[in-house]
C-alpha positions in Angstrom: 110.9 81.2 107.4 113.2 83.8 106.0 110.4 86.2 105.1 109.3 86.3 108.7 112.8 87.3 109.8 112.9 89.9 107.0 109.5 91.4 108.2 110.6 91.4 111.8 113.9 93.0 110.9 112.2 95.7 108.8 110.1 96.4 111.9 113.1 96.9 114.1 112.7 93.7 116.1 109.5 93.5 118.1 106.6 95.9 118.1 106.8 98.6 120.8 105.6 97.4 124.1 105.7 93.8 122.9 107.4 91.1 124.8 110.6 89.7 123.2 109.9 86.4 121.4 106.2 87.2 120.8 105.4 88.0 117.2 103.7 91.2 116.3 100.2 90.7 114.7 101.5 91.1 111.1 104.2 88.6 111.7 101.8 86.2 113.4 99.3 86.5 110.5 102.0 85.8 107.9 103.2 82.8 109.9 99.6 81.5 110.1 99.0 82.0 106.4 102.3 80.3 105.5 101.2 77.2 107.4 97.7 77.1 105.9 96.8 74.3 103.5 96.7 75.8 100.1 98.5 79.0 101.3 97.2 82.4 100.3 95.4 81.3 97.1 93.6 78.5 99.1 92.5 81.1 101.6 91.1 83.4 98.9 89.3 80.5 97.3 87.8 79.6 100.6 86.7 83.2 101.2 85.0 83.3 97.8 83.2 80.0 98.4 82.0 81.2 101.8 80.0 84.1 100.3 82.8 86.7 100.7 83.6 87.0 97.0 82.7 90.7 96.9 84.7 91.4 100.0 87.9 89.5 99.0 87.5 90.9 95.5 87.7 94.4 96.9 91.0 93.5 98.6 92.5 92.1 95.4 91.1 94.9 93.2 92.5 98.4 93.1 89.6 100.2 94.8 88.6 100.6 98.5 88.9 97.5 100.7 85.6 96.3 102.2 85.7 95.4 105.8 85.4 91.9 107.2 84.0 90.9 110.6 85.3 88.3 113.1 82.0 86.4 112.5 82.6 86.2 108.8 86.1 84.9 109.4 84.8 82.4 111.9 83.7 80.2 109.0 87.2 80.5 107.5 89.5 80.0 110.5 88.6 77.4 113.0 88.3 78.1 116.7 91.5 76.1 117.2 93.3 78.2 114.6 92.2 81.5 116.2 93.1 80.1 119.7 96.6 79.3 118.4 96.9 82.7 116.7 95.9 84.4 120.0 98.4 82.3 121.9 101.1 83.1 119.4 100.4 86.8 119.9 100.2 86.4 123.7 96.7 87.9 123.7 93.0 86.9 124.0 90.8 85.6 121.1 88.9 89.0 120.8 92.1 90.9 120.3 93.5 88.3 117.9 90.3 88.5 115.9 90.5 92.3 115.8 94.1 92.0 114.5 92.9 89.5 111.9 90.0 91.6 110.6 92.3 94.7 110.3 95.3 93.0 108.8 94.0 90.3 106.5 92.4 92.8 104.0 95.6 94.9 104.0 97.9 91.9 103.5 95.9 90.5 100.6 95.6 94.0 99.1 99.3 94.6 99.3 100.1 91.2 97.8 97.9 91.9 94.8 99.0 95.4 93.7 98.0 94.7 90.0 94.7 93.1 90.9 96.1 89.5 90.8 97.5 87.3 93.5 101.0 85.8 93.2 101.0 82.2 92.0 101.6 79.3 94.4 104.0 80.0 97.2 105.5 83.0 95.4 103.5 85.3 97.8 105.9 84.5 100.7 108.9 85.6 98.7 107.2 88.8 97.6 105.7 89.6 101.0 108.7 91.5 102.4 108.8 94.1 99.7 105.1 94.4 99.1 104.2 94.9 102.7 106.4 97.9 103.2 103.4 100.2 103.6 101.9 98.0 106.3 105.2 97.7 108.2 105.5 101.5 108.5 102.4 101.5 110.6 103.6 98.6 112.8 106.9 100.1 113.9 
């Protein structure tokens, strides 16, 4: 996807200390979300239906982001999806889960700056510019 190339370019290629060809955690998460049935909006709906409405609401809202645990996300992302995410990053499941619990709230927060999510697949086209703050920390 073009947005993944844009994100990687903004980050100066690969993250420091990362093997060439291995996505950094943010790029890996965006790729995972872009391939998810229902995309970002489908994920948010599933989070809400799984009892995480207050948590995801804090990410979309303008206040402080509430944390999410790997156990909470275990009901959202299957073991196979997390294994594939870990393989994509060239790491183990525990590290991949840690990246997911750190980055997912930030990604959703940055993609909903006015308290609403982009419609449909528009989130991918907006991700490059909206994630600038996150990318600064990933360089």
